[in-house]
C-alpha positions in Angstrom: -42.2 -15.1 75.7 -39.3 -14.6 73.2 -41.5 -15.5 69.3 -38.3 -16.6 67.1 -38.3 -16.2 63.5 -36.4 -18.1 60.6 -35.1 -16.2 58.0 -35.5 -17.5 54.7 -32.3 -17.7 53.1 -33.8 -17.6 49.2 -36.2 -14.1 49.6 -32.7 -12.7 49.6 -31.8 -13.0 45.5 -31.5 -9.5 44.7 -34.7 -8.7 43.0 -32.6 -7.2 39.2 -31.2 -10.7 39.2 -33.1 -11.5 36.5 -32.3 -7.6 34.5 -29.0 -8.3 34.4 -28.3 -10.3 32.4 -31.2 -8.8 29.8 -28.4 -5.3 30.1 -25.5 -7.9 29.1 -27.0 -9.2 26.1 -28.1 -5.3 25.2 -24.6 -4.3 26.0 -22.9 -6.4 24.3 -25.4 -5.5 21.0 -25.0 -2.7 21.6 -21.1 -3.5 21.1 -21.6 -5.4 18.0 -23.6 -3.0 15.8 -20.9 -0.2 17.1 -18.1 -2.9 16.2 -20.0 -3.1 12.6 -20.7 0.5 11.6 -16.6 1.3 11.9 -15.8 -1.1 9.7 -18.1 0.2 7.7 -16.6 3.7 7.9 -13.3 2.4 7.4 -13.9 0.2 3.8 -15.9 3.5 2.9 -13.5 5.5 3.7 -11.7 2.8 0.8 -10.4 4.0 -1.9 -13.1 1.7 -5.1 -9.2 0.5 -6.1 -8.7 -0.9 -2.7 -12.2 -2.2 -2.7 -11.5 -4.1 -5.4 -8.5 -5.2 -4.8 -10.1 -6.9 -1.7 -13.4 -8.3 -3.8 -15.3 -6.2 -2.8 -18.1 -3.5 -4.9 -18.8 -0.2 -2.4 -22.7 -1.2 -2.7 -21.6 -4.9 -1.2 -19.6 -2.8 2.0 -23.4 -2.8 4.3 -24.2 -6.4 3.3 -19.9 -8.1 3.6 -19.6 -6.4 6.8 -23.3 -7.5 8.3 -23.1 -11.2 7.0 -19.3 -11.7 7.9 -19.1 -15.1 9.8 -22.4 -16.4 8.1 -22.4 -20.3 6.1 -23.1 -17.6 2.5 -24.5 -21.4 2.0 -27.4 -20.9 4.1 -28.3 -18.1 2.9 -29.3 -18.4 -0.8 -32.5 -19.1 -1.5 -34.0 -21.3 -4.0 
């Protein structure tokens, strides 16, 4: 008598599938961080006169870069 085995396809999904999404999210966050750091370096390399032309001071560089694209009215307190 031969035994027949059934194969459950639900068990064939890769074990690491959820971790792939996690790695992709971390990679995206790293790329965003690296891009922001490059923008900060470029702005720091500019002369104060050029920064003034675009409306920021040297002390505001990181804030401007990290808050870029955010709604400033939602960031105010009070």
